[in-house]
Structure formats: structure tokens, C-alpha cells
Steps between C-alpha positions, in 0.01 A plus 500: 500500500580519872242663724623638829285417799401801703575457872200500730477779761569248780815379323627856471432556872682175581801603289512842664471343846777253410732783397417692818569196722828421322603864541428492874683166538809622314678612818443159661620304197728209580557146376188367674279715277681395182458131588121520480373384164199722433467392137257227603273741685218710369565872525245527781672218695840658441369833628360329810838335559690828449259688729554234768878534461475875532283469810760263651785738425317797650357324805637627831677261736336540840459302819169317464351671807530827303285363216200585721335829588533538791810285540420145611640477854338210688561442872816320607438122520605472864235756600212285370312210652418209267142606430588859410799384297276265298258782414775748409683231298200441274455875460869528400470213254205671332674838492809342342282325245325828420847626397541178294742335742437127522641292784610156379580192711362611837335182626803386703491820707290572807297820490760662727788384277325633190421830673866533606613426144272774365600744775878440493573390143227596254388848609855645526617332176589746225322399178399669177149635541369416157146621442416263218159328503620144439822520699518309828793483739529145632668466839650156566440437871716186526781693662762767447678299230202297379588206724488187280428280805171682571400504134591133449322386817173691460453636149696315229328240287647149491647577158661821628638314803659231282640758256655689793650180645646406159646848450648558847570139599380563854244308705144628494315598816184296548196652330235625740180700483548860613390537863314832461295487179345832410334642193671826406409711198690404185577661167200466268543234233 
């Protein structure tokens, strides 16, 4: 004789939450959602994934300076001497990190160059403001189009350099240590 297993209260809550999330995601449904194979996930993991998708869909797209209250409006770079710029730069880096924005590949830039990049490119950039605890926005600081020369010279491993040379059949720039090493906050492991 078959005995039906009674669902645990947590399982019922998970099923109800799953139905609620799927209902809310219905209007955003497209082929990207159907490509995700959730059959290999626990119900709790699936709900976490669906909640993250919903948060992404509902997140506003705002200039990064508007992610802050009050808006983050640092002084213009040309109005600062080097000492003041250095202090304000590190304050900006910390404020960006507090909003889970991580600056990658900065060690080839002077403090002034990095400050200008933040002031002119990062703060006005329109990005989804996703308030999700484990979500970090990584900003590639190698250049406007992720300049392969800068990455290959200062950041790529030997294996990555050789793979790039094999793929693109172009000469490699000489490898060099970055001229301005700094220790910026990174995404927790």
C-alpha cells in the first residue's frame, strides 16, 4: 500500500513562494527564462534564482551618481590639487564599494586618471541599480572598449596572453608590471 508523504510546512511555503515568483515574472517571460534548467535545483535555490531575476527586471536604470543620497557629485578633477584629489579619490572608491561597485584593472592609471574615469565615465553611466546582497557591479577600467593592449600588457596571465595571440594572430605587447599598484576593495570570495 502506498503512503503519501505529508509536505513539511517549509515545503508548502517554498511552493507558495515559487508560485508567487512565477506569477510576478510572467510579464517578463521570454526565451532567456525558458532556457534555464531549474530541474536540477532545490526548490529553495530555484526561488532564490527567480527572486534574483525579478529583482533584476524591476531594478531602475539610473546614472550611478543617483544611487547615492544625496547624489554623489565630487569636485571637477581640474579644480583639485594632487593631495586633495588623492583623498577624495579614496573616499569615492569606498563609496562606490559600499554600493557594491568594484573597480577592476586600475593599476595602470595614475590617481588623477582614475579620478577622471570615475568622474567622467562611471558616475554618469546608466546602470541597473540592483539591491541584491551578493550582486556586485564590476567596472573594467582598462578603457572605453576594454583595451586589449592595456589588459595584455599589465593584467593578463602568460596563458591568457598566448591564447589571445593564437586567436587574433597579432603581436603581443611586452608584459610589464602596472606602474601604480593599489589595493582596492574587491568582491568577497
